[in-house]
N, C-alpha and C positions, 0 to 999 in steps of 0.2 A: 726362143725366138728373137734374138737380140739384133737391136734396130741400127748398133755400132759396129758390126762384124764388115770387111771388106765384102762388097759386092762381086759380082761376076763379072769374069773379064779382069780382073786383077785390080778391080778401081779401089784406090786408096781406103784406109779405114777413116769411117766420119769421126769429127771430134765428140769428146763426151757432151749430150745435152744439157744445159741447165734449163731445166723445166720452169724456174721460176720467172722466167726473162721475158715470157708472152709466148706468143706462137711462133713455134719455128718454122722454118724452109721445109719444102715438100717432101727434101731428103728423108725426114726424120718422119713421115705421117705412116700411121698405119691404119687401116679400117679396121673397125672392130669385126666386121664379117670376115676377113679375111684371118684374122684371128681366131676366130671362133668355126671356121669352117672344118678343121681337124676332128672337132669334137663333136660334129652332126653326125647324126646314124644317116648311112646311104641309103637312098630313097626316100627318104622322110621329107621332101619336097620343101626343103627349108621351113619345116616348123615348127623349129628347134625343141625335138625331141632328141633329148642327149643319150649318146652311147653310152653304156657303163663299160667301165675299165678295166684292164686285167689287174689282177692281184698285186702286180708291181707297178705301185702307184707314178703314175710321171708326176713332173713339176713343171707347170706353164709359166716359163721364166721369160722377161719381155724386157729389155734396155733400153736406152736410149732413146725413145719412141712418143710419138705424138698420137696418141690413140682417139681417130675421128670416129664420128657416128656412135650409134649407142652399142655400150658393153653390155649386152642384156644376159645376165644368166638367173632369171628369175625362175625359180620352179626346177632347177637343174638339180642334178643328183649326178653327180662326178666324183670319182676316186683321183682326184687330182688338187695339187696346191696350186693356187697362183700366185707368182713374184712378179712386182712390177717394180723397176729400179730406175731412178733419173727419166721416170715419163710425164709427160702430161696428156690430160685427159680434157676433150671437148664436152663431153655430158658426163653425168655423176654416173659410176660404174653401179649396176643394178644387180643386187645377190640376193634380194626378197625370198624367203620361202627357200631358197636353196639350201641344198646339201651339199658340202666340201671337204675336201680333207684340211684345207687352209686359206688364209688369204694374206701377203703379205706386199706392201706400198712403203718403198723404201727413197727417199727425196724425190716424191712425185708430187705434183699438183692437181687439185680436185675441185672441182666446181660441186662438189657434194658427194655423198655417199649414202645409197638407200641399200640397208641392210636388215629390214625388218623381218623377224621369225628367221633370219638365217641359223643353219647348223652349221659348225665346221667343228670338225674332230680332230683341229689342233689350235696354234694360237692365229689371231687376228690382228696384225700388226700395222700401224701406220707408223715409219720413224722418219723423223726429220722431213716429215710432209707440210703443206699446205693445203688446207680445204677452205676455199673460199668461194661464195656463192656472189656470182655478180648480178647486179641490179640488171632486169629487162634481159635477160639471156633467153626470152623465148621459150623455155620449158615448160610445157601444159603440163608434164606430170612428174615433177621431182621430189626430193627430199623435202624440198620448201613447197608450202604451199601459200602463196599470195594471197591478199588481200580479197581480191574478187574471185578466186578458188577455194576457200579456205572452206573446208567441211569439220562440222562439229566430230572430235575424236581423232581426226587424222592430224598426226607429228607435224609440227613446223619448226625442221631442223636441218643443217648442215649435213649432220653425221647422225643416222637414224639407226639404233641398234635395237630397236624397242622389242620385247619378247624374243629375242636371238638365245641363241644357246650355244656357248664356247667351251669346248670340252678342252684348251688350254687353256691361255692366260690372253687379254686383250694388251697390247702394248700400244701406246701414244706420246713414246718417247719424244722431247724435241718437237713437236708437232702443233703446228697452229693452224686452230679451228676460226675462221672469221665470218660471224655473222651476228651482227650485234642487233640486227632488225628483228631477232626471233632466235632459237635457240642454238649452241652451236652444237651440242650433242644431246641427241634423247636417245636414254637407254633403260626407259621404263621396264621393270619387271627382266632385265639382261640377267642371264647365268652364265657364272664362270666357274669352271672348275678350277683355275689355278686364281691366277691374280690379275687385278689391273695395275698397271704400271703405267703413269703419267708424268714421269721426270719432266720438268722444265716444259711440261705443255702449254702453250699460251691459247687461251680461249678468248673470243668477244662475243659476247653473249652467253644465256643459261646453259650450263651442264646440270643436266636432268637424270636423276639417275633414283629416282624413287622404286623402291620393292626389289632393288637388285641382290643377285646372291652373288658369292664369293667364295671359294674355299681357299684363297688365301689373301696377301695383303692388296690394299687398297693404295696406292703411293702416287701421291702428287706433289712430291719435293722436289722445290724449285718452279713448280707451275705458278703461271698468273693467269687469273678467273678475272675477268671485267666483265659484270654485266649491273652496273650503278643504280639501274632504276628497278631493279628487283633481286632475283635469287642467282648469285654467282655460282653456287654449287646446291643443289638440291637433292638430298639421299634420301627421303621421309621412308621411314619405314626399310631401310636398307637393312642386309645381312651380311657381316664381314667375317669369313673365316678365320683370319688371320689380324692385323692392325690395319689403322685407317693413319696414314705419314702425312701430314703435311707440314713438311719441316725444311731445313736447308738441304741443298743438293752439294753435296761438299766434291763432286767428282771432278777433276781436274785440278787445275792448280789453285791456290788460295785466292788469287785476286779473283778466280771465275765464280766464288761461291754466289750462289743463289738464293734468297729465302723464298719461300711460298708466299703469294701473296693472293688477297680476293678482293675487288673492291664491288660491293655487295654483299646482300646475305649469305651466309653458310647455313644453309638450312637442313637442320640433320636430326628433326624430333624422330622419335619411336625407333631407331636404329639400335641394330645388335652388334657389338663388335666383342670377337673371342678373344682379340689381343688388347694392345693398347688404342689410345687416340693421342695423336703425337702430333702439336701445331707447334713445336719450339722454334722461335724467333720469327712466326709468321707476321705475317703483316696485313691486316684486317680491317676495311673500312665499310662502313655502311653511309649511305648519303642520310642525313641527319636534319629533321625537321622537312624530308623530303615527302616524295610521293611513298603514301604507305602500300605495300608491295601485296597484301593480304587484307581483303574486304573485311574479314575477320575481327581484324586490328583495330578498326574501325570504331572503337567501342570506349563508352565513358568508363571501362571497369580499371581501376586502379592499378591493377598489379597486372596489366598488359604493356609489353614493352615494342612498342611499335618501330621502332628504329635500332634493329639489333644488328651487330656483328655476326654472332653465332646464335643459332638456336638449336638447344640440345634437349629439349622438352621430352621425359620419359626416355631417355635413352638407357640402354644395359651393355656397361662396359666390363667385362670380367678383367681386364686389366687397368693399368694406371691412364689415367688424363694427364696429358701435357701440355699445359697452356703457359710455358715458363719459357726464362731465358733467352729474355729480350722479346718476347712476341709483345707487337705492339697493334692494339687496337681501338680503333675511333666505331664506338655503337656500344651496344650492351651484351655482354656474353650472358645469356640467358640459359639456364640448366637444370630448370624446376624439375621434381619430382623424377631425377635419374638416380639409376643405382650404379656404383663405381665399384668393382669388386677391388680393386686396388688403392693406389693415392691419387689424390687432385692435386698436380703441381702449378702454383701460380706464382713459382718463384722468379724476382727480376721481370715479372710482365708491366705494361704500362697499357691503361684501359683510360680513354677519354671520352666523355660525352657533354654533350651541351650542358648548361643548367639551366632547368625548367623554370618559366615564368609565373605561370598559372596553374592551380592545381585541378588536376592531379600532374603532378610535374612531369612525370615519365623522364626521369633522369638517373634511373639505376646504371651503374657500371657493372655490376656483379650480380646477378639475380640467382640466387640456389635453393629458392623454399623449396622443402619437402624432400629433398635428395637426401640418399644415404651413401656415404664413402666407408667401404670397411678398411680400408688402410687411413694414412695420415691426409689432413689438408693442410698443403705447405706454401704457402705467401710469403716468405721471405723475400724483403724489398721488393716488394710488391708496391707498385705508384700508380696513383687514382688522382691527377690534380682535379677533377670533379665531377663528383656522381656520389652514390651510394652504392655499400656493398650489404646486399640484404641476402640473409641465410636464415630466416625462419623456420623453425622444424626440422632444420637439417640433423641430420646423424652422421657424425665422425668416431667408428670405433676406435681409430688411434688418437692421434696428438694435431692438434689446431698448435699451427709452427707458423707465426707472423712477425717474427724480428724484423726491425727497421725498416717498417712500411711507413709511406706516404701517403697518407687518405686527408683527402680536402673536400668538404663539402659543407660550408661553412653556413651558423646559422639553421642547420637542417638536421636529422639522422644522417651520419655517414657510415656506421656500423649499424646493422639492425639485425639482430640476430635473436629474437624470442624465441624461447622454448628449445632454443638449439640443444644437442645432447653431444657430449664428449665423453669417449672412454678414457682417455690418457688424460695430459694436460693441454690447457689452452695459453698459448705462449703469445702475446703481444706485447714483444718488450720492445726498448729502444726506439717505438714508433713516433713518428709527428704527426698527430690529428688535429685537423679541424671540422667542427662539428659534435654532434654527440654522439658516444659509443656507448649504443642502447645493447645491452646483455640481459634484459629482464627474462626471468625464469630459466636461464640454463642451468642445465645439469650437466657438473663435470665429475668424472670418479677423478681424477689426480688433484693438480693445482691448477689454479688462475693465476699467472705472473703477466703483471702490468708492469715491470719495474723497468724505470728510467723512460716512461712514456709521457709527451708531451700534448695534452687534450687542451685544445683552447677553441674560442667561438662557439660556444653550444647553442642547440636550439633553446628557443625559447616559448614555453607553452605556459597555459593558466595556473596548471597546478602543478608540475614539475619542470623544471629548468635546470638542470644538472648537464654535466660533460658526461662523467661516466654513471649509467644506471645498471645497477646490480640488484636490484630488487627480486626477492624471493630467489636468487640464485640458490643450488646446493652444492656444495666441491666435497668432495671426499677429501683433502687435505689443506693446503693452504690458500687463500687469498692475499697476495703479495703484490700490494700496489707500493712499492719502496723505489729508492733511487739505485741506478747503476753507477756506483760511483759517485763522489762527493760532486762532478761537474755535472752531471746528468741526473738529476731527482725525479720522481715521479711528480709530475704537475697535472694539476686538474682547475682551470680557469673556472669554470662553472661548478666545482665541487662536485662530491659523489653523493651517490643513493645507494644504501644496501638495506633498506628497508625491508625486513623478514628473512634476510639472507642466512644460511649458515655455513658451517665449515666445521668439519670432522676433526682439524686440529688448529690452524693459528689463521688469524686475519693481522697483516703486516702493514703498517705503515711507516716504516722506518724513513727519516730522510723525506717524507712527502711534503709538498705543498700545494695545499688548497686555496681557491679562492671560493668566491659563489657569486651569482649573479644578481644583478639587481631587485629583480622581481621579489624573491625568493629569501636571498641575504642568508643560506643555509649553506655552509661548507661541506658537511657531513652528517649524514643523517641515517646514522646506525639502527634504528628503533626496530625492535624485536631481533637484533643479530643475536646469534648462537654461537660460540666458539669455545675450545678448550683454553685459547692463550688470544688476548689483544695486546699488541704491541702498537702503542698509540706514541708513538717516539718522532715527533714530526722534524721537518727539517726547518719550518718557520711556523710563526704562526700563524693559524687560520685565518682569512678575510672571509669572515661570516661568522654563525652560528654551530657549533656542534651538538647533535640529538643523540643522547642514548639511552631514549625512556625504553623502559623492558628489555634492555641489552642484557647478556650473561654471559658469563664466562666463567671459568676456573681460574686463570692466572691473568693478572694486569700486570704490563709496564708502561709507564706513560713518562713525559720529560715536562719540564719548563713550558715550550713550547706549545703543548697541547692545552695545557691548562691556560695558557695567554692568548685565546681567541678571542679576538675583539669582538665578536657577537655574541659570547657566551657561552655555554654548556648548559644542557638538559640533561638531568642527572636521575631523572624524577625514575625510580624502580628499577636502576641500572644495578646488576647485581655480579658481585665478583668473589670470589672465594678466599683468593690469596693475593700478594703483592708477590712478583717476583724477585724486587728486590726487599726483602720484609724489612720491616722497622725492629731494631733492637731494643730491647726492654729497658736500656737505661738511656735512650735515644728522644728525648722531650722535646728536643729542637725538630726532629723529622716529623712528629705528629703535629708540633704548632704549624710548621708549614704545611705540612698537607691543608689542616683545618684552614688556614688562611687561603690555600688555593680554592679548596670548596667555597668559602664566601665568597670570592673574590669572582669565581666563572658563574655563580648562579646569581640571576636577577632575580632578587627577593628573597626571602626568607622557603627553604622547602626541606621538612623534618627528615625526608628518606634518607638522600645520600650521605647523613649525618648517622643516620641509623646503620646503614649497610656498612661504614667505615667501622664504627664502631662493634659491628656483630661480627666482621672479618679479623678486628685486632682480638676479640674473644676469644674468635675459636681458635687463635693463634697463640693462646697462653698470655697473652699481655692484656688483663684486666685493667689495671692502672689507666693505662693507656687509652682503653674504652672509654672508661668513667669520663679521662679528660673529654674526649670528643664530644658524649652527651651531656657533659658541664656545660659547652660553649654551644652545644646546640641548644639549651636552656634560656642562656643567656641571648642567644640570637632571637628566639622566640619571643621572650620578653619585649625586646627590642622593638620587635613587628609587632606586636600587640599596640605597644605604645605610641608608633608611629600611625596606627590605625582610629587608635580613640583620641580624640583632639582635646575633650575636655578631661579626660579620666588618665589620659598617657601621665601626667607628673605620678599619679597614685600608683601604676601600675610600675613606672620605674623605680619608684620607692620600694614596692613590695618584691622588685626583681632582686634590689640592691641586696634587703634584707635576708633573703632566701639565699643570695650566693654567698654571702659573707657568714652567716650563721651557720647552714649547714650545706653550702653548695649544691643547692639543687636537688638534696638528697643523696649525692653522689660523692660528699665529704662528711660524714657523720662522725669523724674525730671533733670537726669545727664547733658541733651541736655539743659535745663536752668540754671542749676547751673555753666556749663561750660559760656554761655553766659553773665548771669551775672558776673562772676569772669575776663573773658576776657573785657566787659567793664568798670571795674570798674580800672583793672590795666592799659587798655588804657587812660581813662579818666585822672587817676594820672599821669601819663607818658607824655601824651600831655598838661594837664593842667599845669605843674610845670616845664618843659621843657623851656628853653629860645631858641629863634631862632636869630640866628648872621645877618639873610637878613635886620633884620628891623632897622641896624646901619648903611644902606647904601641905602637912600632912592631915590638916583638918580639910579641906578639900577635896584631896586625894587620895587612893589608897595607895599607900607604896610599899612597894615588895622589892627590897635590895635597891637597886640601880635605877629603876624603874616604877613606872606606876601601872598597876592594873586597871582593868575596867572595872571590875564590879570585885564587892567584898567575897566571895566564894571563889575568886581566883586567885586572890592574893598569897594563896599558899606556893603557887606556881614558883619554880626557878628561873630567873631569865637566863637565857642563853643566846649570844647574839648569831652563833653558826645555826642554829636550828630554826631561829626566828627568820634567817636570810633565806634558807632552804624551805621554809613551809611558804614564803611570797612568790619565789619561783617558781614552785612547783604548782600550778592552777588549780589542778582537779583536787589532788590529794591534801586532806588537812591533816598535819601534824599537830595541831591544839595550840599555837603559837600566835599567827596573825592576827587572830580576833579576841586574844585576852589581855595584849596590850595594848596601854593607852598610847597614841603617837599626836603630836601636834606641833602645829610651826612647822620648820623645816622639816622635822623628822616626818611628818604627815606626808610629805610631796616626796620625799624620798620613797617612802615603802610602798607609795604608791606607783612609783616609777618602777620599780622592783617587780611590783607585780604586773605591770604591763610588758615588762622585759619579759617575765615568766610565760606571758599569753603569745607575745610574740614570737617566742623561742619554741614554744609547745607546737604552735600553730604549722611553723618551717618544718618543726621535725617530721610531724603528720603528713605534709605535704610531702617532704622527700621520701618518706618511707612509702607513702602510699605509691609514689612512684617507682620505686626499685619492685615494689611488689607486682606492678604489673610490666615491669618490665623482665624481671624474672619469669612470670606467667606465660 
């Protein structure tokens, strides 16, 4: 029934109708009754009882016509396909509860479409159409319910496909639906055997598809959805048999490429997608700090995101989720408790949220709590100018790949991934981060790589203020906080907290530059850390204190910059088995240098680090150097004691000096023998060469050779200066000499001096021997 064919009498063909330029002249008018008259059953009296068609189904085709009156196909059961091209309608076509072969509108203008409960055995198409609800149209029963006629549960939409069943596909390519006061499309529980194709569709008002079921793809590529005060697209609980595609439409010339854009919330919770969700290069924007579109979000719950750009809570996607390649979102990307069978890609995406000023701040840029990703989480080149990336309790069975990211949330947690589990590697390399990187309690099957990452402006808390929080992490292989070349070191302005962390292989700080917050002044807290190997080769001396209490490794490698930390190093119960660069048995300078480093790094005397160094050297077979370390330990111990005893300090220092020079605190026993021989020789020479004046007076003294005896009974003893000196030097054993010879004047003082020296030598030897016995036990 073409409206542009030549009329009777050879009238010229009418020009092609442009349905978008308003009401055409009468030459194009076609009444709905005239259109439907051939389909009425004869004798029906106009009661719209429809004639069932023959098996060779006809096509009702209308072109270049202005359809006046009501095109009422409600409840019809027709084996025909309706196709309208270049047509304009006075009233919304009504196909509610109808059963037809198909419905096609191409380049048509419609004031609405009422298709609730429609059954179509083929496609329903609106291609390059305009559906525009005019104000004050006088329509008392349309797809649109105005404020004075709205009923509870009655849809308010320009296109109403609620509960419709389409055995083909629904095509909305390049169609414009304009109803900003209500819903542009209402398609609750719509069932489509094929696909929903809406390439470059433009919708002013909400596109509502909750509970929809499709056998194929849902494709909004190049579409523009605008509902700034609410949901741009609501697909709550939808089940998509193919993929959900909201990306760039590349059809045509390169200059005509058009990305998908949505101004309003993409509300897609609880959806099930058998394929992928693709929003590559999409433009998403929700009004920030504006009207909250869901009453449930008006809550004091700190984990609510009241102004999201995308809501994907509890969704189940069998394939990949692509939020990448130039995606620009203003508002939170919220996907909590979701299940993704493939990879979640955020590569080269940009997410912006305004910074909150009052707690709870509600400024999360990406919210993935509780989600499970069976592939990788790829965020290479992700940019978040302001906002938090929150991934608590997320499970990634593949790798976490986030190289060259730019994340900014100064003075707050920019990444919060507590208890995250990664089956492969955790890469956050070459990143620029402002805020705290909080990875507390994460479990990684492979390695954690933060090389070349710059972390500044950390959050300041009363207890922990660090740029990187790796407390209690469990890593199967390496934790690498190293430089990416000489020009790009790992830098943590507020330091690193690794308290309780464990690594199956290596913890590497090669080239790292660590600072500390002014509040706690700790550049590295590695208390209770365990690994096979520590590589503590810092690029610069740490600005702050390094804490290694109760840490343990098999192999240790360090450098001068590590030991030069300006806040010192806490090494209590820090245990290591070997040095990666072992000390040669003849390299006394290396041992002396290591002892100096220990003394310089520790604030005050601590015995444990010296014992650990000595044990390591002894286990390596380097017993002499181990004794050297313990010797210096005792020297520093007495210095500390002397500093603590103000009155007795000089006595302690004297006792230390005597032990050091006589027996080397028990670690130099040869010194005792040398002292004994030296004193024995000196005494023997003195007493052997000196003359005794008492021998000139035999009347008063009992002379026995060159010396005088004490009593008459001892005058038969032969004088021997060597034995006499030995008897003086051995304070406990009496060889029968020191009490039998008469000494007076200077000889008496000399003999008493040798006795005192003997006692000093004996006590120092006993103290050293006891210390050696305790060490061996």
